[in-house]
TORKOL-4160 file (C-alpha; in steps of 0.2 Angstrom, whole numbers, padded with zeros to 4 digits, m for minus):
319
<pt num="1" X="0088" Y="0126" Z="m0023"/>
<pt num="2" X="0096" Y="0121" Z="m0007"/>
<pt num="3" X="0090" Y="0105" Z="0002"/>
<pt num="4" X="0093" Y="0100" Z="0020"/>
<pt num="5" X="0094" Y="0082" Z="0025"/>
<pt num="6" X="0083" Y="0079" Z="0040"/>
<pt num="7" X="0067" Y="0088" Z="0045"/>
<pt num="8" X="0061" Y="0105" Z="0050"/>
<pt num="9" X="0046" Y="0106" Z="0061"/>
<pt num="10" X="0030" Y="0106" Z="0051"/>
<pt num="11" X="0039" Y="0101" Z="0035"/>
<pt num="12" X="0043" Y="0084" Z="0027"/>
<pt num="13" X="0060" Y="0076" Z="0030"/>
<pt num="14" X="0071" Y="0078" Z="0014"/>
<pt num="15" X="0082" Y="0063" Z="0009"/>
<pt num="16" X="0100" Y="0063" Z="0003"/>
<pt num="17" X="0094" Y="0064" Z="m0015"/>
<pt num="18" X="0085" Y="0080" Z="m0012"/>
<pt num="19" X="0066" Y="0075" Z="m0011"/>
<pt num="20" X="0055" Y="0068" Z="0002"/>
<pt num="21" X="0056" Y="0049" Z="0001"/>
<pt num="22" X="0044" Y="0035" Z="0008"/>
<pt num="23" X="0050" Y="0017" Z="0005"/>
<pt num="24" X="0034" Y="0008" Z="0001"/>
<pt num="25" X="0041" Y="m0010" Z="0002"/>
<pt num="26" X="0054" Y="m0017" Z="0014"/>
<pt num="27" X="0053" Y="m0030" Z="0027"/>
<pt num="28" X="0053" Y="m0032" Z="0046"/>
<pt num="29" X="0062" Y="m0048" Z="0053"/>
<pt num="30" X="0064" Y="m0053" Z="0071"/>
<pt num="31" X="0074" Y="m0067" Z="0079"/>
<pt num="32" X="0058" Y="m0077" Z="0079"/>
<pt num="33" X="0057" Y="m0076" Z="0060"/>
<pt num="34" X="0073" Y="m0085" Z="0057"/>
<pt num="35" X="0068" Y="m0099" Z="0070"/>
<pt num="36" X="0051" Y="m0101" Z="0061"/>
<pt num="37" X="0060" Y="m0103" Z="0044"/>
<pt num="38" X="0071" Y="m0116" Z="0051"/>
<pt num="39" X="0056" Y="m0125" Z="0058"/>
<pt num="40" X="0049" Y="m0125" Z="0040"/>
<pt num="41" X="0064" Y="m0133" Z="0034"/>
<pt num="42" X="0074" Y="m0118" Z="0027"/>
<pt num="43" X="0092" Y="m0120" Z="0033"/>
<pt num="44" X="0103" Y="m0105" Z="0034"/>
<pt num="45" X="0116" Y="m0113" Z="0023"/>
<pt num="46" X="0103" Y="m0115" Z="0009"/>
<pt num="47" X="0097" Y="m0097" Z="0012"/>
<pt num="48" X="0114" Y="m0089" Z="0012"/>
<pt num="49" X="0119" Y="m0099" Z="m0004"/>
<pt num="50" X="0104" Y="m0091" Z="m0014"/>
<pt num="51" X="0108" Y="m0074" Z="m0006"/>
<pt num="52" X="0126" Y="m0075" Z="m0012"/>
<pt num="53" X="0121" Y="m0080" Z="m0030"/>
<pt num="54" X="0105" Y="m0070" Z="m0033"/>
<pt num="55" X="0107" Y="m0054" Z="m0022"/>
<pt num="56" X="0120" Y="m0041" Z="m0017"/>
<pt num="57" X="0120" Y="m0048" Z="0001"/>
<pt num="58" X="0136" Y="m0057" Z="0005"/>
<pt num="59" X="0131" Y="m0060" Z="0023"/>
<pt num="60" X="0116" Y="m0057" Z="0035"/>
<pt num="61" X="0115" Y="m0054" Z="0054"/>
<pt num="62" X="0102" Y="m0065" Z="0063"/>
<pt num="63" X="0092" Y="m0053" Z="0073"/>
<pt num="64" X="0097" Y="m0054" Z="0092"/>
<pt num="65" X="0083" Y="m0057" Z="0104"/>
<pt num="66" X="0092" Y="m0044" Z="0115"/>
<pt num="67" X="0095" Y="m0032" Z="0101"/>
<pt num="68" X="0085" Y="m0017" Z="0096"/>
<pt num="69" X="0080" Y="m0020" Z="0078"/>
<pt num="70" X="0067" Y="m0005" Z="0078"/>
<pt num="71" X="0080" Y="0007" Z="0083"/>
<pt num="72" X="0093" Y="0001" Z="0070"/>
<pt num="73" X="0080" Y="0004" Z="0056"/>
<pt num="74" X="0075" Y="0021" Z="0063"/>
<pt num="75" X="0094" Y="0026" Z="0063"/>
<pt num="76" X="0095" Y="0020" Z="0045"/>
<pt num="77" X="0080" Y="0030" Z="0040"/>
<pt num="78" X="0087" Y="0046" Z="0049"/>
<pt num="79" X="0104" Y="0043" Z="0041"/>
<pt num="80" X="0097" Y="0044" Z="0024"/>
<pt num="81" X="0083" Y="0057" Z="0027"/>
<pt num="82" X="0069" Y="0044" Z="0024"/>
<pt num="83" X="0052" Y="0049" Z="0031"/>
<pt num="84" X="0045" Y="0031" Z="0033"/>
<pt num="85" X="0047" Y="0013" Z="0028"/>
<pt num="86" X="0033" Y="0001" Z="0023"/>
<pt num="87" X="0037" Y="m0016" Z="0030"/>
<pt num="88" X="0030" Y="m0033" Z="0027"/>
<pt num="89" X="0028" Y="m0042" Z="0044"/>
<pt num="90" X="0026" Y="m0060" Z="0047"/>
<pt num="91" X="0017" Y="m0068" Z="0062"/>
<pt num="92" X="0033" Y="m0072" Z="0071"/>
<pt num="93" X="0038" Y="m0053" Z="0071"/>
<pt num="94" X="0020" Y="m0046" Z="0073"/>
<pt num="95" X="0019" Y="m0043" Z="0091"/>
<pt num="96" X="0037" Y="m0035" Z="0091"/>
<pt num="97" X="0032" Y="m0024" Z="0077"/>
<pt num="98" X="0016" Y="m0017" Z="0086"/>
<pt num="99" X="0028" Y="m0011" Z="0100"/>
<pt num="100" X="0039" Y="m0004" Z="0086"/>
<pt num="101" X="0025" Y="0006" Z="0079"/>
<pt num="102" X="0021" Y="0013" Z="0096"/>
<pt num="103" X="0039" Y="0018" Z="0100"/>
<pt num="104" X="0041" Y="0026" Z="0083"/>
<pt num="105" X="0025" Y="0033" Z="0077"/>
<pt num="106" X="0024" Y="0039" Z="0059"/>
<pt num="107" X="0040" Y="0029" Z="0054"/>
<pt num="108" X="0034" Y="0012" Z="0049"/>
<pt num="109" X="0019" Y="0007" Z="0037"/>
<pt num="110" X="0014" Y="m0010" Z="0042"/>
<pt num="111" X="0008" Y="m0024" Z="0030"/>
<pt num="112" X="0004" Y="m0041" Z="0038"/>
<pt num="113" X="0010" Y="m0056" Z="0028"/>
<pt num="114" X="m0006" Y="m0067" Z="0026"/>
<pt num="115" X="m0007" Y="m0085" Z="0020"/>
<pt num="116" X="m0024" Y="m0091" Z="0013"/>
<pt num="117" X="m0020" Y="m0108" Z="0020"/>
<pt num="118" X="m0023" Y="m0102" Z="0037"/>
<pt num="119" X="m0041" Y="m0105" Z="0043"/>
<pt num="120" X="m0041" Y="m0088" Z="0052"/>
<pt num="121" X="m0033" Y="m0078" Z="0038"/>
<pt num="122" X="m0048" Y="m0066" Z="0038"/>
<pt num="123" X="m0047" Y="m0063" Z="0056"/>
<pt num="124" X="m0029" Y="m0060" Z="0054"/>
<pt num="125" X="m0033" Y="m0046" Z="0042"/>
<pt num="126" X="m0046" Y="m0039" Z="0054"/>
<pt num="127" X="m0033" Y="m0039" Z="0068"/>
<pt num="128" X="m0020" Y="m0030" Z="0057"/>
<pt num="129" X="m0033" Y="m0017" Z="0053"/>
<pt num="130" X="m0037" Y="m0014" Z="0071"/>
<pt num="131" X="m0019" Y="m0013" Z="0076"/>
<pt num="132" X="m0016" Y="0001" Z="0063"/>
<pt num="133" X="m0007" Y="m0009" Z="0049"/>
<pt num="134" X="m0012" Y="m0002" Z="0032"/>
<pt num="135" X="m0011" Y="m0017" Z="0021"/>
<pt num="136" X="m0007" Y="m0036" Z="0018"/>
<pt num="137" X="0006" Y="m0045" Z="0008"/>
<pt num="138" X="0002" Y="m0061" Z="m0002"/>
<pt num="139" X="0015" Y="m0073" Z="m0009"/>
<pt num="140" X="0006" Y="m0082" Z="m0023"/>
<pt num="141" X="0023" Y="m0087" Z="m0031"/>
<pt num="142" X="0026" Y="m0098" Z="m0015"/>
<pt num="143" X="0009" Y="m0106" Z="m0014"/>
<pt num="144" X="0005" Y="m0124" Z="m0019"/>
<pt num="145" X="m0011" Y="m0128" Z="m0028"/>
<pt num="146" X="m0018" Y="m0110" Z="m0025"/>
<pt num="147" X="m0022" Y="m0095" Z="m0036"/>
<pt num="148" X="m0026" Y="m0078" Z="m0031"/>
<pt num="149" X="m0043" Y="m0080" Z="m0039"/>
<pt num="150" X="m0047" Y="m0096" Z="m0029"/>
<pt num="151" X="m0062" Y="m0096" Z="m0017"/>
<pt num="152" X="m0051" Y="m0096" Z="m0001"/>
<pt num="153" X="m0044" Y="m0079" Z="m0005"/>
<pt num="154" X="m0061" Y="m0070" Z="m0007"/>
<pt num="155" X="m0065" Y="m0068" Z="0012"/>
<pt num="156" X="m0047" Y="m0061" Z="0014"/>
<pt num="157" X="m0051" Y="m0048" Z="0000"/>
<pt num="158" X="m0068" Y="m0045" Z="0008"/>
<pt num="159" X="m0059" Y="m0040" Z="0025"/>
<pt num="160" X="m0047" Y="m0029" Z="0015"/>
<pt num="161" X="m0061" Y="m0020" Z="0007"/>
<pt num="162" X="m0070" Y="m0018" Z="0023"/>
<pt num="163" X="m0055" Y="m0011" Z="0032"/>
<pt num="164" X="m0047" Y="m0001" Z="0017"/>
<pt num="165" X="m0032" Y="m0011" Z="0017"/>
<pt num="166" X="m0020" Y="m0011" Z="0002"/>
<pt num="167" X="m0015" Y="m0029" Z="m0005"/>
<pt num="168" X="0003" Y="m0031" Z="m0010"/>
<pt num="169" X="0007" Y="m0047" Z="m0020"/>
<pt num="170" X="0023" Y="m0055" Z="m0024"/>
<pt num="171" X="0022" Y="m0063" Z="m0041"/>
<pt num="172" X="0037" Y="m0069" Z="m0052"/>
<pt num="173" X="0053" Y="m0076" Z="m0046"/>
<pt num="174" X="0058" Y="m0076" Z="m0028"/>
<pt num="175" X="0073" Y="m0079" Z="m0017"/>
<pt num="176" X="0064" Y="m0093" Z="m0009"/>
<pt num="177" X="0069" Y="m0110" Z="m0016"/>
<pt num="178" X="0052" Y="m0118" Z="m0015"/>
<pt num="179" X="0042" Y="m0106" Z="m0027"/>
<pt num="180" X="0030" Y="m0113" Z="m0039"/>
<pt num="181" X="0029" Y="m0101" Z="m0053"/>
<pt num="182" X="0013" Y="m0108" Z="m0060"/>
<pt num="183" X="0005" Y="m0097" Z="m0047"/>
<pt num="184" X="0017" Y="m0083" Z="m0050"/>
<pt num="185" X="0009" Y="m0074" Z="m0065"/>
<pt num="186" X="0002" Y="m0056" Z="m0062"/>
<pt num="187" X="m0012" Y="m0059" Z="m0075"/>
<pt num="188" X="m0021" Y="m0070" Z="m0062"/>
<pt num="189" X="m0025" Y="m0054" Z="m0052"/>
<pt num="190" X="m0036" Y="m0048" Z="m0066"/>
<pt num="191" X="m0051" Y="m0058" Z="m0059"/>
<pt num="192" X="m0050" Y="m0051" Z="m0041"/>
<pt num="193" X="m0047" Y="m0034" Z="m0047"/>
<pt num="194" X="m0062" Y="m0035" Z="m0058"/>
<pt num="195" X="m0072" Y="m0042" Z="m0043"/>
<pt num="196" X="m0066" Y="m0029" Z="m0031"/>
<pt num="197" X="m0064" Y="m0013" Z="m0041"/>
<pt num="198" X="m0062" Y="m0002" Z="m0025"/>
<pt num="199" X="m0048" Y="m0013" Z="m0018"/>
<pt num="200" X="m0030" Y="m0008" Z="m0022"/>
<pt num="201" X="m0018" Y="m0021" Z="m0028"/>
<pt num="202" X="0000" Y="m0018" Z="m0029"/>
<pt num="203" X="0011" Y="m0030" Z="m0039"/>
<pt num="204" X="0029" Y="m0030" Z="m0031"/>
<pt num="205" X="0045" Y="m0029" Z="m0040"/>
<pt num="206" X="0037" Y="m0024" Z="m0056"/>
<pt num="207" X="0031" Y="m0042" Z="m0057"/>
<pt num="208" X="0049" Y="m0050" Z="m0054"/>
<pt num="209" X="0051" Y="m0056" Z="m0072"/>
<pt num="210" X="0033" Y="m0054" Z="m0078"/>
<pt num="211" X="0034" Y="m0036" Z="m0082"/>
<pt num="212" X="0025" Y="m0038" Z="m0099"/>
<pt num="213" X="0010" Y="m0045" Z="m0089"/>
<pt num="214" X="0010" Y="m0031" Z="m0076"/>
<pt num="215" X="0010" Y="m0018" Z="m0091"/>
<pt num="216" X="m0005" Y="m0027" Z="m0098"/>
<pt num="217" X="m0014" Y="m0026" Z="m0082"/>
<pt num="218" X="m0012" Y="m0007" Z="m0083"/>
<pt num="219" X="m0023" Y="m0008" Z="m0098"/>
<pt num="220" X="m0035" Y="m0020" Z="m0091"/>
<pt num="221" X="m0038" Y="m0013" Z="m0073"/>
<pt num="222" X="m0038" Y="0004" Z="m0065"/>
<pt num="223" X="m0034" Y="m0003" Z="m0047"/>
<pt num="224" X="m0018" Y="m0013" Z="m0051"/>
<pt num="225" X="m0002" Y="m0004" Z="m0046"/>
<pt num="226" X="0016" Y="m0009" Z="m0046"/>
<pt num="227" X="0031" Y="m0006" Z="m0035"/>
<pt num="228" X="0049" Y="m0004" Z="m0040"/>
<pt num="229" X="0057" Y="m0012" Z="m0024"/>
<pt num="230" X="0073" Y="m0021" Z="m0024"/>
<pt num="231" X="0087" Y="m0022" Z="m0037"/>
<pt num="232" X="0076" Y="m0029" Z="m0050"/>
<pt num="233" X="0089" Y="m0042" Z="m0054"/>
<pt num="234" X="0076" Y="m0052" Z="m0064"/>
<pt num="235" X="0081" Y="m0041" Z="m0078"/>
<pt num="236" X="0096" Y="m0052" Z="m0080"/>
<pt num="237" X="0084" Y="m0067" Z="m0084"/>
<pt num="238" X="0075" Y="m0058" Z="m0099"/>
<pt num="239" X="0079" Y="m0064" Z="m0117"/>
<pt num="240" X="0081" Y="m0045" Z="m0121"/>
<pt num="241" X="0091" Y="m0031" Z="m0113"/>
<pt num="242" X="0082" Y="m0020" Z="m0100"/>
<pt num="243" X="0088" Y="m0007" Z="m0088"/>
<pt num="244" X="0079" Y="0004" Z="m0074"/>
<pt num="245" X="0076" Y="0018" Z="m0085"/>
<pt num="246" X="0067" Y="0008" Z="m0098"/>
<pt num="247" X="0057" Y="m0001" Z="m0085"/>
<pt num="248" X="0051" Y="0015" Z="m0077"/>
<pt num="249" X="0048" Y="0023" Z="m0094"/>
<pt num="250" X="0036" Y="0009" Z="m0099"/>
<pt num="251" X="0028" Y="0008" Z="m0082"/>
<pt num="252" X="0023" Y="0026" Z="m0082"/>
<pt num="253" X="0018" Y="0026" Z="m0101"/>
<pt num="254" X="0007" Y="0011" Z="m0097"/>
<pt num="255" X="m0001" Y="0015" Z="m0081"/>
<pt num="256" X="0004" Y="0033" Z="m0077"/>
<pt num="257" X="0016" Y="0040" Z="m0063"/>
<pt num="258" X="0002" Y="0037" Z="m0050"/>
<pt num="259" X="0003" Y="0018" Z="m0052"/>
<pt num="260" X="0022" Y="0017" Z="m0047"/>
<pt num="261" X="0027" Y="0015" Z="m0029"/>
<pt num="262" X="0046" Y="0017" Z="m0025"/>
<pt num="263" X="0053" Y="0003" Z="m0013"/>
<pt num="264" X="0070" Y="m0004" Z="m0009"/>
<pt num="265" X="0066" Y="m0022" Z="m0002"/>
<pt num="266" X="0077" Y="m0019" Z="0012"/>
<pt num="267" X="0078" Y="m0034" Z="0024"/>
<pt num="268" X="0094" Y="m0038" Z="0034"/>
<pt num="269" X="0109" Y="m0030" Z="0042"/>
<pt num="270" X="0123" Y="m0027" Z="0039"/>
<pt num="271" X="0117" Y="m0021" Z="0022"/>
<pt num="272" X="0103" Y="m0011" Z="0031"/>
<pt num="273" X="0093" Y="0002" Z="0021"/>
<pt num="274" X="0097" Y="0001" Z="0003"/>
<pt num="275" X="0102" Y="0019" Z="m0002"/>
<pt num="276" X="0110" Y="0012" Z="m0018"/>
<pt num="277" X="0092" Y="0007" Z="m0024"/>
<pt num="278" X="0086" Y="0025" Z="m0021"/>
<pt num="279" X="0101" Y="0032" Z="m0030"/>
<pt num="280" X="0099" Y="0021" Z="m0045"/>
<pt num="281" X="0080" Y="0024" Z="m0047"/>
<pt num="282" X="0081" Y="0042" Z="m0043"/>
<pt num="283" X="0094" Y="0044" Z="m0057"/>
<pt num="284" X="0084" Y="0035" Z="m0069"/>
<pt num="285" X="0069" Y="0046" Z="m0065"/>
<pt num="286" X="0079" Y="0062" Z="m0066"/>
<pt num="287" X="0085" Y="0056" Z="m0084"/>
<pt num="288" X="0067" Y="0053" Z="m0089"/>
<pt num="289" X="0063" Y="0071" Z="m0082"/>
<pt num="290" X="0076" Y="0078" Z="m0093"/>
<pt num="291" X="0069" Y="0070" Z="m0108"/>
<pt num="292" X="0051" Y="0076" Z="m0104"/>
<pt num="293" X="0044" Y="0059" Z="m0099"/>
<pt num="294" X="0042" Y="0064" Z="m0081"/>
<pt num="295" X="0038" Y="0080" Z="m0072"/>
<pt num="296" X="0044" Y="0085" Z="m0054"/>
<pt num="297" X="0027" Y="0081" Z="m0047"/>
<pt num="298" X="0028" Y="0063" Z="m0055"/>
<pt num="299" X="0044" Y="0060" Z="m0046"/>
<pt num="300" X="0037" Y="0066" Z="m0030"/>
<pt num="301" X="0022" Y="0054" Z="m0032"/>
<pt num="302" X="0033" Y="0039" Z="m0036"/>
<pt num="303" X="0045" Y="0042" Z="m0022"/>
<pt num="304" X="0032" Y="0043" Z="m0008"/>
<pt num="305" X="0016" Y="0052" Z="m0013"/>
<pt num="306" X="0008" Y="0037" Z="m0021"/>
<pt num="307" X="0010" Y="0025" Z="m0006"/>
<pt num="308" X="0004" Y="0039" Z="0006"/>
<pt num="309" X="m0011" Y="0042" Z="m0005"/>
<pt num="310" X="m0015" Y="0023" Z="m0006"/>
<pt num="311" X="m0013" Y="0019" Z="0013"/>
<pt num="312" X="m0018" Y="0036" Z="0021"/>
<pt num="313" X="m0002" Y="0035" Z="0031"/>
<pt num="314" X="0005" Y="0051" Z="0039"/>
<pt num="315" X="0024" Y="0051" Z="0041"/>
<pt num="316" X="0031" Y="0057" Z="0058"/>
<pt num="317" X="0038" Y="0074" Z="0050"/>
<pt num="318" X="0020" Y="0079" Z="0044"/>
<pt num="319" X="0010" Y="0073" Z="0060"/>
């Protein structure tokens, strides 16, 4: 079969690995994002130090107020034949991102970063839904004295249910140095998932070190999903050997291929969109297909179909 990188009118864009791809989990930062981090006490030195020791990024470019971040990301997606990219959007980048969605319809799936410590958090969810975003992102690993099943979260879940918003959650280890892993166990989502059976919860990064717990949640709840985003470097901190092939095999066996969403966790330039993540995860899935663990339709679900199904998003090439 011959694949063409790019798009033909009326047909999905085909990526460089030969299938349509939608990245379910990346990030959209602006110059305001970095300023806000500095105001909250995160220095660039401390941040880059953690990047250098815990990621494959050796440098980052601070978004320029006069630059065109949106165009740079679209150029990256076009370069690799990626239909669309789901991005986590903080308050500092929110207004800029709304302009980005209008400039490039069908290329960005938006998820609003929400903090339960904000009194207007439910209103933020309502606004995000009105503005066309498809979900929210919660960061329980970074919270102090707050669990995902605590009372302040329930008005947020109510709004997500009312608006049909997907809930992404970052449990487990995090690049942020101020994490509190007492709040980072994915088992905590079992109570909200029971209380909101129609709400879809997506645990990012396969649980970022709490993989066992994410697998257990596949038995316990039908509405808890997982995304594969990033390098999954948390594997290095397990007391046993793991690789991507083993992780995806276990994830699919526990929850089914419809429960896994591909993502790259792309963040900054000059690294840009992380094609190496796509290559590695596609290679692992292709190997599992050769062993009979996955079928072609399973791979198509993982690399785009599932996130489109959950969010109802329509990529530009299929509008």
